[in-house]
C-alpha positions as CSV (number, residue, x, y, z in Angstrom):
1,X,85.8,69.2,68.1
2,X,89.1,67.9,66.0
3,X,89.9,64.4,64.8
4,X,92.5,64.2,67.7
5,X,89.9,64.2,70.3
6,X,88.1,61.1,68.7
7,X,90.7,59.0,66.8
8,X,91.9,55.7,68.0
9,X,95.6,55.4,69.0
10,X,98.0,53.4,68.6
11,X,96.8,52.7,65.2
12,X,97.3,49.0,63.9
13,X,99.2,48.9,60.7
14,X,101.0,47.1,58.0
15,X,103.6,47.0,55.4
16,X,103.8,46.2,52.0
17,X,105.3,42.8,52.8
18,X,102.5,41.9,55.0
19,X,100.7,38.9,53.2
20,X,97.0,39.2,52.6
21,X,96.6,36.2,54.9
22,X,98.0,38.1,57.6
23,X,96.1,41.4,56.8
24,X,92.8,39.6,56.9
25,X,93.2,37.8,60.0
26,X,94.0,41.3,61.7
27,X,90.7,43.0,60.3
28,X,88.9,39.9,61.3
29,X,90.2,39.7,64.6
30,X,90.0,43.6,65.6
31,X,86.6,43.9,63.6
32,X,88.5,46.8,61.3
33,X,87.4,47.6,57.6
34,X,90.8,49.0,56.4
35,X,94.5,49.2,57.6
36,X,96.8,51.9,56.9
37,X,100.1,50.7,55.0
38,X,103.2,52.5,56.4
39,X,106.9,52.5,55.5
40,X,109.7,51.7,57.6
41,X,109.3,55.7,59.0
42,X,105.6,54.7,59.8
43,X,104.7,57.1,57.0
44,X,100.9,56.7,54.9
45,X,101.9,54.8,51.8
46,X,98.6,53.3,51.3
47,X,95.5,51.5,52.7
48,X,94.2,47.9,52.5
49,X,90.7,47.2,52.8
50,X,88.4,44.3,53.3
51,X,87.4,45.2,49.5
52,X,91.1,44.8,48.4
53,X,91.5,41.5,50.2
54,X,88.4,39.7,48.7
55,X,88.9,41.0,45.1
56,X,89.1,37.9,43.3
57,X,89.9,35.7,46.0
58,X,87.6,33.2,46.0
59,X,87.2,30.9,42.5
60,X,83.5,30.2,41.1
61,X,82.0,26.7,42.0
62,X,82.2,24.6,38.9
63,X,78.7,23.5,39.6
64,X,77.6,26.9,38.9
65,X,75.5,27.4,35.5
66,X,77.5,28.3,32.6
67,X,81.5,29.0,32.1
68,X,83.3,29.5,35.3
69,X,84.9,33.1,34.4
70,X,88.2,34.0,34.1
71,X,89.4,35.6,36.9
72,X,92.7,37.7,37.7
73,X,95.4,35.9,40.0
74,X,94.6,37.6,43.5
75,X,97.6,39.2,45.2
76,X,99.5,37.3,47.7
77,X,100.8,40.6,49.7
78,X,99.4,43.8,50.7
79,X,101.7,45.7,47.9
80,X,99.9,44.1,45.5
81,X,96.2,44.6,46.7
82,X,96.5,48.0,48.4
83,X,95.2,51.6,47.1
84,X,98.0,53.8,46.8
85,X,98.8,56.8,47.4
86,X,95.9,56.9,50.1
87,X,93.9,59.9,51.7
88,X,95.0,60.9,55.2
89,X,94.2,64.0,57.2
90,X,95.5,65.6,59.7
91,X,95.1,65.3,63.5
92,X,94.3,68.8,63.7
93,X,91.5,68.4,61.2
94,X,87.8,69.5,62.3
95,X,85.6,66.4,63.2
96,X,82.8,67.8,60.7
97,X,85.7,67.7,57.8
98,X,86.8,64.3,58.5
99,X,82.9,63.0,58.5
100,X,82.3,65.0,55.3
101,X,85.7,63.1,53.7
102,X,84.7,60.1,54.5
103,X,80.8,60.3,53.3
104,X,81.8,62.2,50.4
105,X,84.1,59.8,49.1
106,X,82.5,56.7,50.1
107,X,84.8,55.3,52.4
108,X,84.7,54.0,55.9
109,X,88.2,55.0,57.5
110,X,90.5,57.9,58.0
111,X,94.1,57.5,58.1
112,X,95.1,60.6,60.4
113,X,98.6,62.0,60.2
114,X,101.3,64.6,61.2
115,X,103.4,65.4,58.1
116,X,103.1,62.1,56.7
117,X,103.5,59.5,59.9
118,X,100.3,58.1,61.0
119,X,99.4,59.1,64.5
120,X,95.7,57.9,64.5
121,X,92.7,56.4,62.6
122,X,89.0,58.0,62.4
123,X,86.0,55.4,61.1
124,X,82.6,56.1,60.9
125,X,81.9,53.6,63.6
126,X,83.8,56.2,66.0
127,X,81.5,59.0,64.5
128,X,78.4,56.5,65.6
129,X,79.4,55.5,68.9
130,X,80.5,59.3,69.8
131,X,77.0,60.3,68.7
132,X,75.2,57.2,70.6
133,X,77.2,58.4,74.2
134,X,74.6,58.5,76.8
135,X,73.6,61.9,77.5
136,X,74.2,61.3,81.4
137,X,77.5,60.6,80.5
138,X,78.3,63.1,77.8
139,X,77.1,65.7,81.2
140,X,79.4,64.1,83.7
141,X,82.2,64.7,81.2
142,X,81.6,68.3,80.5
143,X,81.0,69.2,84.3
144,X,84.5,67.7,84.9
145,X,86.3,69.4,82.1
146,X,84.4,72.9,83.2
147,X,85.4,72.5,86.7
148,X,89.2,72.4,85.8
149,X,88.3,75.7,84.2
150,X,86.4,77.6,86.3
151,X,85.7,75.7,89.4
152,X,83.2,73.1,90.7
153,X,80.0,75.0,91.5
154,X,80.1,78.0,88.5
155,X,78.6,75.9,86.1
156,X,75.3,74.1,85.2
157,X,75.2,71.6,82.8
158,X,72.5,69.5,81.2
159,X,72.6,67.5,78.1
160,X,69.6,66.5,75.6
161,X,70.5,64.3,72.6
162,X,73.9,65.8,72.4
163,X,72.8,69.0,72.4
164,X,74.7,70.8,75.9
165,X,73.2,73.7,77.7
166,X,75.3,75.6,80.2
167,X,74.3,78.1,82.6
168,X,77.1,80.0,84.2
169,X,77.1,82.1,87.5
170,X,79.2,85.0,85.8
171,X,78.2,86.9,82.8
172,X,81.9,87.1,81.0
173,X,81.3,86.6,77.2
174,X,85.1,85.4,77.2
175,X,85.0,82.7,79.5
176,X,81.6,81.6,77.7
177,X,83.4,81.4,74.4
178,X,85.7,79.2,76.5
179,X,83.4,77.1,77.7
180,X,81.7,76.2,74.6
181,X,85.3,75.5,73.2
182,X,85.8,72.9,75.9
183,X,81.9,71.4,75.5
184,X,82.2,70.9,71.9
185,X,85.3,68.9,72.2
186,X,83.7,66.4,74.4
187,X,82.6,63.4,72.4
188,X,78.7,62.9,71.9
189,X,78.7,66.7,72.0
190,X,76.4,68.0,68.9
191,X,76.1,71.7,70.2
192,X,76.7,73.3,73.3
193,X,75.2,77.0,74.1
194,X,76.4,78.8,77.6
195,X,73.9,81.4,79.2
196,X,74.2,83.9,82.2
197,X,72.4,83.0,85.0
198,X,73.1,84.6,88.4
199,X,73.5,82.4,91.4
200,X,70.7,82.6,94.2
201,X,71.7,85.0,96.8
C-alpha cells in the first residue's frame, strides 16, 4: 500500500505569518498534533507541533516553592516556533517506509509531498484507524475492487484480523499477483494471499 492510499487531503496548513495563537486554535479545532508550514507556492518549509506551540508559553505560578525560573519569550508567530526544515516523504512512498519514519523519528505526523509541494498528510492515528477497520468492511472493499478487475463472481474473499484470503476460480499467476496488489492497497489489509480453487461444476 502506498502513502497516497491512506493520506488525508486536502491538507490544513499554515504559513510563517500565522500567529501561534491561530495555529493552536486550528490544532484544537481539528484534533491535530502538527501542521505543515508552507510558502506561497504550497511548498513545505517547516512544521509546527503542539510541543512547539506550548514551549515557554505558560509562566510558573508565583505561589510555587522557590524562585520562578526565567523563561524564554514565547514566539508570537509560527515562524518563531516552527521546526525547519521539515521532513516530508513522497505520496508514492510505501506505507511501511512511512510507518518506520514516524517510529524511528519519534514523530506523529508526516507531510506528504509531490516534489516539495504538500499534497497530503499521514499521522500515527491514520495507521491505527486503518488497522482497526472492521474485517467485514475490509472484505467488502476488497470484493468491490476485485470485481472491477476480474468480475463479480470470480473471487471468494475472507478477512480475519486484517489477513485477507482470496480464492480464485482460475489458476492464472499474473492475475493472482494483480489481485494481491489490489488487496494490499486496501486500508486495513495487513497481508493478502491468493489461491486457486476450481469452481464447482
